[in-house]
C-alpha positions as CSV (number, residue, x, y, z in Angstrom):
1,X,88.7,2.7,-9.7
2,X,91.7,0.4,-10.4
3,X,92.2,-0.8,-14.0
4,X,90.8,-4.1,-15.2
5,X,93.4,-6.2,-16.9
6,X,92.6,-9.4,-18.8
7,X,91.4,-10.8,-22.1
8,X,88.7,-8.6,-23.6
9,X,86.3,-9.0,-26.5
10,X,86.7,-5.9,-28.6
11,X,84.7,-4.1,-31.3
12,X,86.8,-5.8,-34.0
13,X,85.3,-9.1,-33.0
14,X,88.6,-10.5,-31.6
15,X,90.1,-11.1,-28.2
16,X,93.0,-9.0,-26.9
17,X,94.8,-8.6,-23.6
18,X,93.8,-5.2,-22.5
19,X,94.2,-2.9,-19.5
20,X,90.9,-0.9,-19.2
21,X,90.7,2.3,-17.1
22,X,87.3,3.8,-16.2
23,X,86.7,7.4,-15.3
24,X,83.5,9.4,-15.1
25,X,81.3,6.5,-16.3
26,X,83.3,6.1,-19.5
27,X,86.3,4.1,-20.6
28,X,89.2,6.4,-20.2
29,X,91.8,4.1,-21.9
30,X,92.0,0.6,-23.2
31,X,95.5,-0.3,-24.1
32,X,97.2,-3.6,-24.9
33,X,98.4,-5.2,-21.6
34,X,101.8,-6.8,-21.6
35,X,101.9,-7.5,-17.9
36,X,100.2,-10.4,-16.2
37,X,100.4,-8.8,-12.8
38,X,97.0,-8.4,-11.2
39,X,95.4,-9.7,-14.4
40,X,92.4,-11.9,-14.5
41,X,93.5,-15.5,-15.2
42,X,93.7,-16.2,-19.0
43,X,91.3,-18.8,-20.4
44,X,88.9,-18.4,-17.5
45,X,87.8,-14.8,-17.3
46,X,86.7,-12.7,-20.2
47,X,85.9,-9.0,-20.3
48,X,83.1,-8.0,-22.6
49,X,80.9,-5.0,-23.4
50,X,77.9,-6.0,-21.4
51,X,75.2,-8.1,-23.1
52,X,72.2,-6.2,-24.6
53,X,68.9,-8.0,-24.6
54,X,66.4,-6.3,-26.9
55,X,63.4,-8.4,-25.9
56,X,62.5,-8.4,-22.2
57,X,59.2,-8.2,-20.4
58,X,59.6,-6.3,-17.2
59,X,55.8,-6.5,-16.5
60,X,55.6,-3.2,-14.8
61,X,53.5,-1.1,-14.6
62,X,50.4,-3.2,-14.3
63,X,51.6,-6.7,-13.6
64,X,54.0,-6.4,-10.7
65,X,52.9,-9.8,-9.3
66,X,54.9,-11.3,-12.3
67,X,58.0,-9.1,-12.3
68,X,59.1,-5.6,-11.5
69,X,61.6,-3.2,-13.0
70,X,63.7,-3.8,-9.9
71,X,63.7,-7.6,-10.0
72,X,63.9,-7.9,-13.8
73,X,66.9,-5.5,-14.0
74,X,68.6,-7.2,-11.1
75,X,68.3,-10.5,-12.9
76,X,69.8,-8.8,-16.0
77,X,72.7,-7.4,-14.0
78,X,73.4,-10.9,-12.6
79,X,73.5,-12.2,-16.2
80,X,76.0,-9.6,-17.4
81,X,73.3,-7.7,-19.3
82,X,73.9,-4.0,-19.1
83,X,70.9,-2.8,-21.3
84,X,67.5,-4.2,-22.1
85,X,64.7,-3.1,-24.4
86,X,61.4,-3.5,-22.5
87,X,58.4,-4.7,-24.3
88,X,55.1,-2.7,-24.3
89,X,52.9,-5.4,-22.7
90,X,52.2,-3.3,-19.7
91,X,49.3,-1.2,-18.3
92,X,48.9,1.6,-19.0
93,X,50.2,0.8,-22.5
94,X,53.0,3.0,-23.9
95,X,50.9,4.2,-26.8
96,X,50.9,7.8,-25.7
97,X,53.2,10.1,-23.7
98,X,51.0,9.8,-20.7
99,X,51.0,6.0,-20.9
100,X,54.8,5.8,-21.4
101,X,55.5,8.2,-18.5
102,X,54.2,5.6,-16.0
103,X,56.8,3.2,-17.1
104,X,59.6,5.8,-17.4
105,X,59.0,6.8,-13.8
106,X,59.5,3.3,-12.6
107,X,62.7,2.9,-14.7
108,X,64.2,6.1,-13.3
109,X,63.5,4.9,-9.8
110,X,64.3,1.2,-9.8
111,X,66.3,0.1,-12.8
112,X,69.7,-1.4,-12.1
113,X,70.7,-1.5,-15.8
114,X,69.8,0.7,-18.8
115,X,66.2,0.2,-19.9
116,X,65.0,1.5,-23.2
117,X,61.2,1.1,-23.5
118,X,59.5,0.0,-26.7
119,X,56.4,2.0,-27.7
120,X,53.2,0.5,-29.1
121,X,52.6,0.5,-32.9
122,X,48.8,0.7,-32.5
123,X,46.2,2.0,-30.2
124,X,43.0,0.2,-31.0
125,X,42.5,0.3,-34.8
126,X,44.7,3.3,-35.2
127,X,48.4,4.2,-34.9
128,X,49.7,5.1,-31.5
129,X,51.1,8.5,-30.8
130,X,54.3,7.5,-32.5
131,X,55.8,11.0,-32.8
132,X,55.4,12.2,-29.2
133,X,56.9,9.0,-27.7
134,X,59.7,8.8,-30.3
135,X,62.4,10.5,-28.2
136,X,62.0,7.9,-25.4
137,X,61.7,4.6,-27.2
138,X,63.9,2.1,-29.0
139,X,61.1,1.5,-31.6
140,X,57.5,0.4,-31.9
141,X,56.1,-3.1,-31.3
142,X,52.7,-4.8,-30.8
143,X,54.6,-7.7,-29.2
144,X,52.3,-10.7,-28.5
145,X,50.1,-9.8,-31.4
146,X,51.0,-9.5,-35.1
147,X,49.6,-6.4,-36.8
148,X,46.9,-8.0,-39.0
149,X,46.0,-5.0,-41.2
150,X,48.6,-4.6,-43.9
151,X,47.6,-1.1,-44.7
152,X,47.9,-0.1,-41.0
153,X,51.4,-1.7,-40.9
154,X,52.4,0.2,-44.0
155,X,51.3,3.5,-42.4
156,X,53.3,2.6,-39.3
157,X,56.4,1.9,-41.3
158,X,56.1,5.2,-43.1
159,X,55.8,7.0,-39.8
160,X,58.6,5.1,-38.2
161,X,60.8,6.0,-41.2
162,X,59.9,9.6,-40.9
163,X,60.9,9.5,-37.2
164,X,64.1,7.5,-37.8
165,X,62.8,4.7,-35.6
166,X,62.5,0.9,-36.0
167,X,59.4,-1.3,-36.3
168,X,60.0,-4.3,-34.0
169,X,57.6,-6.9,-35.3
170,X,56.0,-9.9,-33.6
171,X,55.0,-11.9,-36.7
172,X,51.8,-13.9,-36.2
173,X,49.2,-14.2,-38.9
174,X,45.8,-14.8,-37.2
175,X,44.4,-16.3,-40.4
176,X,46.8,-19.3,-40.0
177,X,46.5,-22.1,-37.5
178,X,47.7,-21.0,-34.1
179,X,51.3,-22.0,-33.5
180,X,51.8,-23.2,-37.1
181,X,55.1,-22.3,-38.9
182,X,52.9,-20.4,-41.5
183,X,51.6,-18.0,-38.9
184,X,55.1,-16.7,-38.4
185,X,56.7,-16.8,-41.8
186,X,53.6,-15.6,-43.8
187,X,53.4,-12.4,-41.8
188,X,57.2,-12.0,-41.9
189,X,57.0,-12.3,-45.7
190,X,54.4,-9.6,-45.9
191,X,56.3,-7.3,-43.6
192,X,59.6,-7.7,-45.5
193,X,57.8,-6.7,-48.7
194,X,56.3,-3.6,-46.9
195,X,59.7,-2.7,-45.4
196,X,61.3,-2.9,-48.8
197,X,58.5,-0.7,-50.2
198,X,58.6,1.9,-47.5
199,X,62.4,1.9,-46.7
200,X,61.7,1.7,-43.0
201,X,64.1,0.1,-40.4
202,X,62.5,-3.3,-39.6
203,X,63.4,-5.8,-36.9
204,X,61.7,-9.2,-36.6
205,X,61.3,-10.7,-33.1
206,X,62.0,-14.3,-31.9
207,X,62.2,-16.1,-35.2
208,X,61.7,-19.9,-34.9
209,X,61.2,-21.4,-38.4
210,X,63.5,-22.4,-41.2
211,X,61.2,-20.5,-43.6
212,X,61.7,-17.3,-41.7
213,X,65.5,-17.7,-41.9
214,X,65.3,-18.2,-45.6
215,X,63.0,-15.1,-46.0
216,X,65.4,-13.0,-44.0
217,X,68.4,-14.2,-46.1
218,X,66.7,-13.3,-49.3
219,X,65.5,-9.9,-48.0
220,X,69.0,-9.0,-46.9
221,X,70.4,-10.0,-50.3
222,X,67.9,-7.5,-51.9
223,X,69.1,-4.8,-49.6
224,X,66.1,-4.6,-47.3
225,X,66.9,-2.7,-44.0
226,X,66.0,-5.6,-41.9
227,X,67.4,-7.4,-38.8
228,X,66.1,-10.2,-36.7
229,X,66.6,-12.1,-33.4
230,X,66.1,-15.6,-32.2
231,X,66.0,-16.9,-28.6
232,X,68.2,-19.4,-26.7
233,X,65.4,-21.9,-26.3
234,X,64.9,-22.2,-30.1
235,X,68.7,-22.7,-30.5
236,X,68.9,-25.5,-27.9
237,X,65.7,-27.4,-28.0
238,X,63.5,-29.1,-30.6
239,X,60.0,-30.4,-30.4
240,X,61.1,-33.9,-29.2
241,X,62.5,-32.2,-26.0
242,X,59.2,-30.6,-25.1
243,X,57.5,-31.9,-21.9
244,X,54.0,-31.6,-20.6
245,X,54.9,-28.6,-18.5
246,X,54.3,-24.9,-18.5
247,X,58.1,-24.3,-18.6
248,X,58.0,-25.4,-22.3
249,X,55.1,-23.2,-23.2
250,X,56.0,-20.1,-25.2
251,X,54.9,-18.2,-28.3
252,X,56.2,-19.0,-30.9
253,X,56.6,-22.6,-29.8
254,X,59.7,-24.8,-29.9
255,X,59.8,-26.3,-33.4
256,X,61.5,-29.2,-35.3
257,X,65.1,-30.2,-35.4
258,X,65.3,-28.9,-39.0
259,X,64.1,-25.5,-37.7
260,X,66.7,-25.5,-34.9
261,X,69.5,-26.4,-37.4
262,X,68.4,-23.6,-39.7
263,X,68.4,-21.1,-36.9
264,X,71.9,-22.1,-35.8
265,X,73.2,-21.8,-39.4
266,X,71.5,-18.4,-39.7
267,X,73.3,-17.2,-36.5
268,X,76.6,-18.6,-37.8
269,X,76.4,-16.9,-41.2
270,X,74.9,-13.6,-39.9
271,X,71.4,-13.8,-41.3
272,X,70.2,-13.8,-37.7
273,X,71.7,-10.7,-36.2
274,X,71.2,-11.2,-32.5
275,X,70.0,-13.3,-29.7
276,X,67.3,-12.0,-27.4
277,X,65.7,-13.9,-24.6
278,X,62.0,-13.0,-24.8
279,X,62.2,-13.0,-21.0
280,X,58.5,-13.3,-20.0
281,X,57.9,-14.1,-16.3
282,X,54.5,-15.3,-15.0
283,X,53.3,-16.4,-11.6
284,X,53.8,-20.0,-10.4
285,X,50.1,-20.6,-10.7
286,X,50.0,-19.3,-14.3
287,X,52.7,-21.7,-15.3
288,X,51.7,-24.8,-13.3
289,X,48.7,-25.8,-15.4
290,X,50.5,-28.2,-17.7
291,X,51.6,-27.4,-21.2
292,X,48.2,-26.9,-22.7
293,X,46.7,-24.6,-20.2
294,X,49.7,-22.6,-18.9
295,X,50.3,-19.0,-20.2
296,X,52.9,-18.4,-22.9
297,X,56.2,-17.2,-21.7
298,X,59.4,-18.3,-19.9
299,X,62.2,-16.5,-18.1
300,X,65.6,-16.3,-19.9
301,X,67.9,-13.6,-18.7
302,X,69.9,-15.6,-16.2
303,X,70.4,-18.7,-18.5
304,X,70.9,-17.1,-21.9
305,X,74.7,-17.0,-22.1
306,X,75.4,-20.2,-20.1
307,X,72.9,-22.2,-22.3
308,X,74.3,-21.0,-25.6
309,X,78.0,-21.3,-24.4
310,X,77.3,-24.9,-23.3
311,X,75.2,-26.1,-26.1
312,X,76.6,-24.2,-29.1
313,X,80.1,-22.9,-28.4
314,X,81.6,-25.8,-26.4
315,X,80.4,-28.5,-29.0
316,X,81.9,-26.4,-31.8
317,X,78.5,-25.4,-33.4
318,X,79.2,-21.7,-33.1
319,X,82.4,-19.7,-32.5
320,X,82.5,-17.8,-29.2
321,X,83.2,-14.5,-31.0
322,X,80.0,-15.0,-33.1
323,X,77.9,-15.6,-30.0
324,X,79.3,-12.5,-28.3
325,X,78.9,-10.4,-31.4
326,X,75.2,-11.4,-31.5
327,X,74.7,-10.6,-27.8
328,X,76.9,-7.5,-27.4
329,X,77.7,-5.7,-30.7
330,X,74.7,-6.2,-33.0
331,X,72.0,-5.1,-30.6
332,X,74.0,-1.9,-29.8
333,X,74.5,-1.1,-33.4
334,X,70.9,-1.6,-34.4
335,X,69.3,0.3,-31.5
336,X,72.0,2.8,-30.9
337,X,72.7,1.7,-27.3
338,X,75.8,2.9,-25.5
339,X,78.8,0.7,-24.7
340,X,81.9,-0.9,-26.1
341,X,85.6,-1.3,-25.2
342,X,87.2,1.8,-26.7
343,X,88.2,5.1,-25.1
344,X,85.1,7.3,-24.7
345,X,82.6,4.4,-24.7
346,X,80.1,4.1,-21.9
347,X,81.7,1.8,-19.3
348,X,79.0,-0.8,-19.5
349,X,81.1,-4.0,-19.0
350,X,80.8,-7.5,-17.8
351,X,83.3,-10.1,-16.7
352,X,82.5,-13.7,-17.6
353,X,83.8,-16.8,-15.9
354,X,84.0,-19.4,-18.6
355,X,85.0,-22.3,-16.3
356,X,82.1,-21.9,-13.8
357,X,79.5,-24.7,-13.9
358,X,76.2,-24.8,-12.2
359,X,73.0,-26.8,-12.3
360,X,70.1,-24.5,-13.0
361,X,67.8,-24.2,-10.0
362,X,65.0,-21.6,-10.6
363,X,64.8,-21.1,-6.8
364,X,68.1,-19.3,-7.1
365,X,66.9,-16.8,-9.8
366,X,66.8,-13.1,-9.1
367,X,63.8,-12.7,-11.4
368,X,60.4,-13.4,-9.9
369,X,59.7,-15.9,-12.7
370,X,60.6,-19.5,-12.1
371,X,59.6,-21.2,-15.3
372,X,62.5,-22.2,-17.6
373,X,63.1,-25.2,-19.9
374,X,66.7,-25.2,-18.7
375,X,65.7,-26.3,-15.2
376,X,68.0,-29.1,-13.9
377,X,70.5,-28.7,-16.7
378,X,74.2,-28.3,-16.0
379,X,75.5,-25.2,-17.8
380,X,78.9,-23.6,-18.0
381,X,79.8,-20.0,-18.0
382,X,78.4,-17.1,-16.1
383,X,78.9,-13.4,-15.4
384,X,80.8,-12.6,-12.2
385,X,80.7,-8.8,-12.4
386,X,78.5,-6.3,-14.2
387,X,79.2,-2.6,-14.5
388,X,76.9,0.1,-15.9
389,X,78.3,3.6,-16.5
390,X,81.3,2.8,-14.5
391,X,79.3,1.6,-11.4
392,X,79.4,-2.0,-10.3
393,X,75.7,-3.1,-10.3
394,X,76.3,-6.7,-9.5
395,X,79.3,-8.8,-8.3
396,X,79.4,-12.5,-7.5
397,X,80.3,-13.2,-3.9
398,X,84.0,-14.0,-3.6
399,X,85.0,-12.6,-7.0
400,X,87.7,-9.9,-7.1
401,X,89.8,-8.4,-9.8
């Protein structure tokens, strides 16, 4: 494969002109490029370690009418995402080795990008078979439902610590009003106390409130081994933007302008470590019942970078290098996922066109899901090539390098 020459986003968080050579699925060399011959045009194209999305619902096995491993990972490849962590909301549930194997078989057969499953924390009122599934999972989550029993969560954290794995928590306290800010931050508060007590690795999913940002800031200052994510829709929209449509229905919900501003500030100062989409496809029928009656969940893989580049980077709310660090470097570091732009790294790369503009039309998505709050918006920036382990898994028609 011929070298790729152009501006690259490197592990040091800066942009450098590089010539990158790939051999045997890995980066063979990445030296400073002094020649512009056959280089990608500056200020338009950017070479990055592929995006990593640590919160994706591939819906398979069990719900292939919503999404499949094949369609979900093709959508990821189109978006410049080279690895995803798949959530355990599937059937059979990945709470045992037998349950997990059904998912692993589909991943081996159909995945276009790297897929690291997430195991379940619980199985009924007990812990899942955390030890046996540990070698195959990124961590453990009961996504969609907060673990209500504090003693059970503490036991899970102790077991995760013993296994050197991460608890990936959906924070939702069922004793609080549904969709209230308290339902999120009160359980996060409890979990951070337990994480500090047990010393486990803890990751909080899709934070949406200013109180949650404040709790994470204080926990990190105390030295708690905690990271967190938020999603593009919480960084772009606030409650006055919400329409009576299923494409605005998700859990947690879009919140106030003050919450959005706190999330942006948290991303800017590093309290929020990463951006993940919570890509959650449903059928058209399930999302066409209006806001009140539609199922929770929207698709996000194919709009994540364009939405944040357009609405945060271009207006000057967030430096590009901060956004890329949150979408490329931080997820890899936390979940030990291959990739980078240094010799020896897995050649999981994407090339972005920062000048490209398009109006979001869900009919053009590669995912089976069509429900997105970004529908009809003009967004700038997109992936034009995605490479996993040195193999091109998606390339925009007409693009060459």
